[in-house]
KOLLO-912194 format. One line per 4 residues: number of its first residue (from 1); their letters; for each residue x, y, z of C-alpha. Coordinates in Angstrom, 1 decimal, padded with zeros to 4 digits, always signed. Layout:
REM residues N
NUM = A = X/Y/Z | ...
This chain:
REM residues 288
1 = MTIA = -033.2/+031.2/+079.3 | -030.8/+028.4/+079.8 | -028.0/+026.4/+078.4 | -028.5/+022.7/+077.4
5 = LHIE = -026.5/+020.3/+075.3 | -026.3/+016.8/+074.2 | -023.2/+015.0/+073.2 | -022.4/+011.5/+071.7
9 = GHGY = -019.4/+009.3/+071.9 | -018.1/+005.9/+073.1 | -021.6/+004.4/+072.7 | -023.1/+006.9/+075.0
13 = LLTA = -025.6/+009.8/+074.6 | -025.2/+012.5/+077.3 | -027.7/+015.2/+078.1 | -026.7/+018.2/+080.3
17 = SDTQ = -028.1/+021.5/+081.3 | -027.9/+024.2/+084.0 | -030.7/+024.3/+086.6 | -031.5/+028.0/+086.8
21 = ESYP = -035.1/+028.9/+086.0 | -035.9/+032.6/+085.9 | -039.3/+034.3/+086.3 | -040.4/+037.8/+085.0
25 = TGEK = -040.4/+039.0/+088.6 | -036.6/+038.4/+088.7 | -036.9/+035.4/+090.9 | -034.4/+032.5/+090.2
29 = IDSG = -035.1/+028.9/+091.3 | -033.1/+025.7/+091.1 | -035.0/+023.3/+088.8 | -034.1/+020.2/+087.0
33 = KIIS = -034.7/+020.5/+083.2 | -034.2/+017.0/+081.9 | -037.0/+014.4/+081.5 | -036.0/+010.8/+081.1
37 = AGRT = -037.5/+007.4/+080.7 | -036.4/+003.8/+080.0 | -038.1/+000.6/+078.8 | -037.2/-003.0/+078.4
41 = DPLG = -039.5/-004.1/+075.5 | -038.1/-003.1/+073.2 | -034.9/-002.0/+074.9 | -034.5/+001.8/+074.8
45 = SISV = -034.1/+005.0/+076.8 | -034.8/+008.7/+076.2 | -033.8/+012.0/+077.7 | -035.3/+015.3/+076.7
49 = TGAG = -034.3/+018.9/+077.7 | -034.8/+022.3/+076.2 | -034.6/+026.1/+076.4 | -037.3/+028.7/+076.0
53 = DAMY = -040.8/+028.9/+077.5 | -040.7/+026.4/+080.3 | -044.4/+025.3/+080.2 | -044.2/+024.6/+076.4
57 = IDAL = -041.0/+022.6/+076.9 | -042.4/+020.5/+079.7 | -045.7/+019.8/+077.8 | -044.0/+018.8/+074.5
61 = SQDI = -041.3/+016.8/+076.4 | -043.9/+014.8/+078.2 | -045.8/+014.1/+075.0 | -042.6/+012.7/+073.4
65 = VQMF = -041.6/+010.7/+076.4 | -045.1/+009.1/+076.8 | -045.1/+008.2/+073.1 | -041.7/+006.7/+073.4
69 = QKFK = -042.6/+004.4/+076.3 | -045.3/+002.7/+074.2 | -043.5/+002.7/+070.9 | -042.4/-000.7/+069.5
73 = GSAD = -041.7/+000.1/+065.8 | -038.5/+000.8/+063.9 | -035.9/+003.5/+064.5 | -037.1/+005.3/+061.3
77 = GLEG = -040.7/+004.9/+062.6 | -039.7/+006.5/+065.9 | -038.3/+009.6/+064.1 | -041.6/+009.8/+062.1
81 = RVRH = -043.6/+009.7/+065.3 | -041.5/+012.4/+067.0 | -041.8/+014.6/+064.0 | -045.6/+014.2/+064.0
85 = IVRA = -045.8/+015.1/+067.7 | -043.6/+018.2/+067.2 | -045.7/+019.5/+064.3 | -049.1/+018.7/+065.9
89 = FHNV = -048.0/+020.4/+069.1 | -047.0/+023.6/+067.2 | -050.3/+023.5/+065.2 | -052.4/+023.2/+068.4
93 = HVLP = -050.5/+025.4/+070.8 | -048.7/+028.1/+068.8 | -050.3/+028.4/+065.3 | -053.6/+029.9/+066.7
97 = LMGR = -051.6/+032.6/+068.4 | -050.0/+033.8/+065.2 | -051.5/+037.1/+064.0 | -053.0/+037.6/+067.5
101 = LHDD = -049.7/+038.2/+069.2 | -046.6/+040.2/+068.2 | -043.9/+037.8/+067.0 | -041.7/+038.7/+070.0
105 = NLPR = -044.5/+037.4/+072.3 | -045.1/+034.1/+070.5 | -044.0/+031.1/+072.5 | -040.4/+030.0/+071.6
109 = YFLL = -039.0/+026.6/+072.6 | -036.1/+024.5/+071.6 | -035.7/+020.8/+072.5 | -032.9/+018.3/+072.6
113 = IAAT = -033.8/+014.7/+072.3 | -031.4/+011.8/+072.9 | -032.8/+008.3/+072.5 | -031.7/+004.7/+072.1
117 = HRGF = -034.1/+002.2/+070.5 | -033.5/-001.3/+069.3 | -029.7/-000.8/+069.4 | -029.8/+002.5/+067.5
121 = RKMW = -028.7/+005.9/+068.9 | -030.5/+009.0/+067.8 | -030.1/+012.7/+068.7 | -032.5/+015.4/+067.5
125 = SVDR = -033.0/+019.1/+068.0 | -036.4/+020.8/+067.8 | -037.2/+024.4/+066.8 | -041.0/+024.8/+066.5
129 = TLLI = -042.0/+022.5/+063.6 | -038.4/+021.5/+062.7 | -036.9/+018.2/+063.8 | -033.2/+018.0/+062.9
133 = ESSD = -031.0/+015.0/+063.4 | -027.7/+015.9/+065.0 | -024.4/+014.1/+065.5 | -021.5/+014.5/+068.0
137 = FYCV = -023.1/+017.4/+069.8 | -025.7/+020.2/+069.7 | -026.6/+023.1/+072.0 | -029.7/+025.2/+072.7
141 = GIGK = -030.4/+028.2/+074.8 | -029.0/+031.7/+075.4 | -025.5/+030.3/+075.9 | -025.6/+028.3/+072.6
145 = GLAT = -022.9/+030.3/+070.8 | -020.3/+030.0/+073.5 | -021.1/+026.4/+074.2 | -020.9/+025.4/+070.6
149 = SLLN = -017.6/+027.2/+070.2 | -016.1/+025.3/+073.2 | -017.3/+022.0/+072.0 | -016.0/+022.6/+068.5
153 = RLYP = -012.5/+023.2/+070.0 | -012.5/+020.6/+072.8 | -014.5/+017.6/+071.6 | -012.0/+014.7/+072.1
157 = RYAT = -010.7/+012.5/+069.3 | -010.9/+009.4/+071.5 | -013.9/+009.9/+073.7 | -014.8/+008.0/+076.9
161 = LDSL = -017.9/+008.4/+079.1 | -015.8/+010.2/+081.7 | -014.2/+012.6/+079.2 | -017.5/+013.4/+077.6
165 = AILA = -019.2/+014.1/+081.0 | -016.3/+016.2/+082.2 | -016.4/+018.2/+078.9 | -020.1/+018.7/+079.2
169 = AYVI = -019.7/+019.9/+082.8 | -016.9/+022.2/+081.8 | -018.8/+023.8/+078.9 | -021.8/+024.5/+081.1
173 = YRVK = -019.5/+025.8/+083.9 | -018.0/+028.2/+081.4 | -021.4/+029.3/+080.1 | -022.8/+029.8/+083.6
177 = GSVD = -019.8/+032.1/+084.4 | -020.1/+034.1/+081.2 | -023.8/+034.3/+080.1 | -026.5/+036.1/+082.1
181 = GCGL = -029.5/+033.9/+082.6 | -027.5/+030.6/+083.0 | -026.5/+029.4/+086.4 | -026.9/+027.5/+089.6
185 = KTEI = -026.2/+023.7/+089.4 | -025.4/+021.4/+086.4 | -027.3/+018.3/+085.7 | -025.9/+015.5/+083.5
189 = RFIN = -027.6/+012.2/+082.5 | -026.4/+009.5/+080.1 | -027.9/+006.5/+078.2 | -026.3/+003.6/+076.3
193 = SSSF = -027.9/+001.6/+073.5 | -026.8/-001.7/+075.1 | -028.1/-001.2/+078.6 | -031.4/-000.4/+080.3
197 = GIGF = -032.1/+002.8/+082.2 | -030.8/+006.3/+082.8 | -027.4/+007.0/+084.3 | -026.9/+010.0/+086.5
201 = VPQD = -023.7/+011.9/+087.2 | -023.9/+012.6/+090.9 | -024.2/+016.2/+091.9 | -021.3/+016.0/+094.4
205 = LIDA = -019.1/+014.7/+091.6 | -020.0/+017.6/+089.3 | -019.3/+020.0/+092.2 | -015.9/+018.4/+092.6
209 = WENL = -015.1/+018.8/+088.9 | -016.1/+022.5/+089.0 | -013.7/+023.1/+091.9 | -010.9/+021.6/+089.7
213 = FRKY = -012.1/+023.8/+086.7 | -011.5/+026.8/+088.9 | -007.9/+025.7/+089.5 | -007.5/+025.2/+085.8
217 = DLLE = -008.8/+028.8/+085.2 | -006.0/+030.1/+087.3 | -003.4/+028.2/+085.2 | -004.9/+029.0/+081.8
221 = QEMF = -003.5/+032.5/+081.5 | -000.1/+031.5/+082.6 | +000.0/+028.6/+080.1 | -000.9/+031.1/+077.3
225 = YQAM = +001.9/+033.5/+078.4 | +004.4/+030.6/+078.5 | +003.4/+029.2/+075.1 | +003.4/+032.6/+073.4
229 = NFVE = +006.8/+033.4/+074.9 | +005.7/+036.5/+076.7 | +008.3/+038.3/+078.8 | +008.5/+037.2/+082.5
233 = RPPA = +009.0/+040.8/+083.6 | +010.3/+044.0/+082.1 | +014.1/+044.3/+081.7 | +015.9/+045.5/+084.8
237 = PPFP = +017.5/+048.9/+084.7 | +021.3/+049.0/+084.9 | +021.5/+050.0/+088.5 | +023.6/+047.6/+090.6
241 = GHEE = +022.3/+046.9/+094.1 | +018.7/+047.5/+093.3 | +017.8/+044.0/+092.0 | +015.8/+043.0/+095.0
245 = HFEK = +013.7/+046.2/+095.0 | +013.1/+045.8/+091.2 | +011.9/+042.2/+091.6 | +009.5/+043.2/+094.3
249 = AFPP = +008.2/+046.1/+092.2 | +007.8/+043.9/+089.1 | +006.7/+040.3/+090.1 | +006.8/+037.7/+087.3
253 = QMKP = +003.5/+037.5/+085.3 | +003.7/+033.7/+085.1 | +004.9/+030.8/+087.2 | +008.0/+028.9/+086.1
257 = LPEI = +007.2/+026.3/+083.5 | +008.1/+023.3/+085.6 | +005.7/+024.6/+088.3 | +002.9/+024.9/+085.8
261 = VSEI = +003.6/+021.4/+084.5 | +003.5/+020.1/+088.1 | +000.1/+021.7/+088.7 | -001.3/+020.2/+085.5
265 = ESLR = -000.1/+016.8/+086.6 | -001.7/+017.4/+090.0 | -005.0/+018.2/+088.2 | -004.8/+015.0/+086.1
269 = AEFR = -004.3/+013.0/+089.3 | -007.3/+014.7/+090.9 | -009.6/+013.9/+087.9 | -008.4/+010.3/+087.9
273 = KLPI = -009.8/+010.1/+091.4 | -013.2/+011.3/+090.3 | -014.6/+008.9/+087.7 | -018.2/+008.1/+087.0
277 = LPSQ = -018.4/+004.9/+088.8 | -020.0/+001.9/+086.9 | -021.8/+001.0/+090.1 | -023.9/+004.2/+090.0
281 = PLAR = -027.6/+003.2/+090.2 | -029.6/+003.3/+087.0 | -033.2/+004.7/+087.3 | -036.1/+002.9/+085.7
285 = RTQG = -037.9/+006.1/+085.0 | -037.5/+009.6/+086.2 | -038.9/+013.0/+085.4 | -037.9/+016.5/+086.3
């Protein structure tokens, strides 16, 4: 059980997931779920993550990444090779179990693949034998419904690397707080068709963003009340001299609008101080 997503915009492909891995014993561990690789000839990078049975996800992800590192054909040829690996993996590792295991006990795995190859950008999702090309964004895992709903509402019209990464972090933050089985840290990586290697959003930066998300959470209800013209407090009874007691007994249910605007401006200023720095090191190849 997990939440994972990929998202595209501004020439970048981002892959993000939570890091909680659960065992039947109830134990939870912090584990990275994204496998990445980059190559120079021809120029390209790939990131793969998934949800479902962890061993099947790892095995299939490694097969795809190893093929990618050696592949030199066209972008269409790359899709054909990935589709072949997906189907062959299912035929070897899942098909023999059908009829021998109850359907609920059959391995289930869903993958997200983001790749750049010869200047092309590709994103695919995998569900057993199905390979589906996706655009803008796609989610897998137990938190897919909530994550997809948030991305549908919040995907920016004018995307930047920072806005996409913050959006990915926010979506996973919300899912981790709402869906059982998703949690611990958030991992985000990004690739670009015109550069070599895998970019990492540093963990301390994601942690700082999440602290600001918590501040936003406190404001969201008050912004809704203000926008919908809810009453500040119930009408005061016509008893002169009791105004102070009444205001203590019935505090306002929202901050004054100028105060809310000031806090939003403060949040904007804090996010401006926390960009993804262009100088972040790019990794030649990483797994895990």
